[in-house]
N, C-alpha and C positions, 0 to 999 in steps of 0.2 A: 141632593136637591130635595128629596122627599121630606127629610127632616126639617130643612129650612122652610119649605112650603108649609109644613104643618105648624111650625112656630109662628109664621106670619099670620096664618089663618086664626090661630089661637089668640094672638094679640088683637087682630081686627075684630074678632067676636067680642073680646073683653071690652074694647073701646066702645063698640056699638052699644053693648049692654049697659055700661056704666059711663055713658057720655057726660052726664051731668056731673058725676064725681070727678071725672078728668077735667072738665071745664073749670070747676071750682078749685081744683088743685093748681091749674095753670094760673088762675087769677091770684090765688094766695101766694104762689111762688113769685109772680111778677111784682106784687106789692113788696115782698121781702127783698127782692133784688133791687127795686127802686130805692128802698130805704137804705140798703147797704151802699149803693152807688152814690147817692146823695151825701150820706154821712161820711163816707171815706173821702169823697171829693172835698168836702168842707174841711176835714181834718188835715188833709194833705195840700190844702190851698189850691185845688184844681189841677195839681201836677199828676202826671201818670194816668190821665183819664182813659186813654186808649188801652193801656195794659190792664187797667182795672176792669174795663168793659169786656175784653177778651177773656180775662181770668174768670170773671163771673159766668160768662157763657160756657167756658170749658168746665166750670164747676158743676154745671147742670149734668154733664156727662158723668162726673164723679159721683153724684148722688145716686145714679143708676148703676154704673159700672162696678163700683166697689162692693156694693151689697147684693147685686143681682144673683151672682152665682151661689153665694152662701144662702140667700133666701130660697132659691129654687132647690138647693140641696136639702135644706131643712124641710121644705114643703113636701118633697118626694119621700123623705124619711117619715114624716108625720103621717102621711096618708098611706104609707106602706107600699108605694109604687116603685121605689127605687130598684128593687130586685127585678121587677118586671122589665124595667128599662135596661137593666144590665144584661138580660138574656136575649135582647133583640140583636139583629145583625149590625146595628149601629152602636159604636162605642159610646160610653157615657161622655167622654171628652168631646166627641163630635156633636152630640146632642147639645151640650153646653155651649160649644162654639156657635152652633146655629142659633141658640137663644141670644148669645151675645150680639150676633149680627142683626137679629130682629129688634132687639132692644136699641141697638145703635141707630137703626133707621127711624124708629119712633122717637128717639132722643133728638135726631136731626129735625123732625117735624116740631117737636117741643121747642127747640131753639128758635125756629122761625117765628112761632107764635109769641115767644118771650123776647127774643132779641130785637125784632123790628120795633115794637113799642118802646123798648128801652133805648134803642138808638134814636128814634125820632124825638123822644122826650129830652134826652141829654146831649145828643149830637156829638159824640166823641170823635176826635180826629183820627180815624183809622187809616187815613192816607199815609201816615208816617211809616206804616208797615209795608207799603207798596210804592214808595217813592222812587225806587229803582229796581232793576232786575235782581240784584244781590239781596236786597232787603226782602223782596217778595219771596225769593227762593228759601231764604232762611226762615221767614215767618211760616211758610207752608211746612217745612221740615220740622220745626219746633212744634207746631200745632198737631201734626200727625203723630209725632213722638209722644206728646202728652196724652193723646187719646189712647194710643197703644199701651202706654204705661198704666193708665187708669184701669183698663180692662185686664191687663196682665196682673195688676195688683189684686183685682177682684178675684181672679182665678187662683192666685197665690193664697188668699185668705180662705177660699173654698177648699183648697188642697189641705191646708192646716186643719180646717173644720171637719174633714173626714175623720180625723183622729180626736181632736179636741172640739167637742160638739158646740161649746159656747163661744167659740171665736167669732162667729158671725155677729154676735151682739156688739162687738167692738167696731163694726163698720160705721155706725153713726158717729162715734167719737172721732174716727179717722177722717170722715167727711168734713167735720167742722174744724179739725186740726188743719186740714188742707185749706179750708176757706180762710182762716184767720192767720195761719202761720207759714204759709207758703209764699208770701209776698204779694198776695192779691189785695188784701185789706190793709195790712200793716207793712209798710215798705221794709225790705230786707235790711237796708242800711241803718234803720232806726231800731232794729232789734238788738237786745243784749246778746252776748256771745253764745250762751247755751241755746237760745232760741234760733240763732243762725245755724247751729249744728242740726237742730231738728228740722228747720226749713230745707236744708240741703238734702236731708234723707227723705222727706215727704215726696210723694209722686209728682207733684207739680212745681216743687220749689225751684229746681234748676232752670226749668223751661220758662217760668215767669220772670226770673232774673234776666234770661236771655232776651225776652220780649221787652222788658223794661229798658235794657240797653239799647235796643233798636229804636225805641221811642225817643231816647236821648241822642240818637244819631251815632251810637257806638256799637260795633259788632264784637261781642265776646265769643270768639271762635271756640275757645275751650269749653264754654258753657253749652254751646250748640252741640259740640261733639259728645260731651258728657250726657246731655239730654237724650240724644239718639241712642247711645250705647246703653244708658240706663233703661230705656224703654225695651230694648231687645233682651237685656239681662233679666228684667222682671218677667217678661212674657215667657221666655224659655224656662226660667226657674219655675214659673207657675205651671207650665205644661208638664215638666218633668216631675215636680212634686205631686201634681194631681194624679199622674199615672202611678207613681209610687204609692200614694195614699190609697188608691183603688185596690192595688194588689195587697196592701197591708190589711185593710179592713175585710177583704175577702178571706184572708188566711185566719184572722182572729175572730171572725164571725160577728163583727161590729157593723156590717154593711148597712143594715136598716135601723140601727139604734139611733135615738135622737135625744 
């Protein structure tokens, strides 16, 4: 709890100090999302508006979750503080998990400030995801699974980055691969075969297809199950690799190298 409290206080202080920067960042992101929503809606002739809306909102998580752990790892190495963190009574993994939770809460607030204007401007029919208990349950499971997958993937990248220092630079590319090739902007059915393979591997690909099916009134049970299993697989793989990476860099003396 002490680590979690410290991370929250750090973020609150940062937001207060740079409130203007955060406000401008929210406005620019809103303009970007509005352009994407409008453009994709016109291209797809208004179909899939609810899935597009949810996908863009979840992508906000992706922009933080995938790069956050790698960025923090590089920052601690750059300032030479990672060794100090490693000798505290809290494990480095628990510190990163606390940061994930703090970032998640602030991402929720960001979604409120971005999602509400986007919803009132375009009025997507989100009721299709809650038309009955079954659809509601599946929508919640898929959404939670997608969020877990994104943060698990971010931890996975950080784990690889412990050994390969420049892996974190790939996070920006991965974020935009998710945006354009996971089925949010470009419908899965209209993709060529090789892009469909990439879409299925990307963290949000399977879940977006499951949500798209719900919008059409179809439940793709296998996609829902794959989405949930994929999220757990990525999360556990990230945790295990991160622990292994910490042990490796301690033995090789690369702990604070950047």
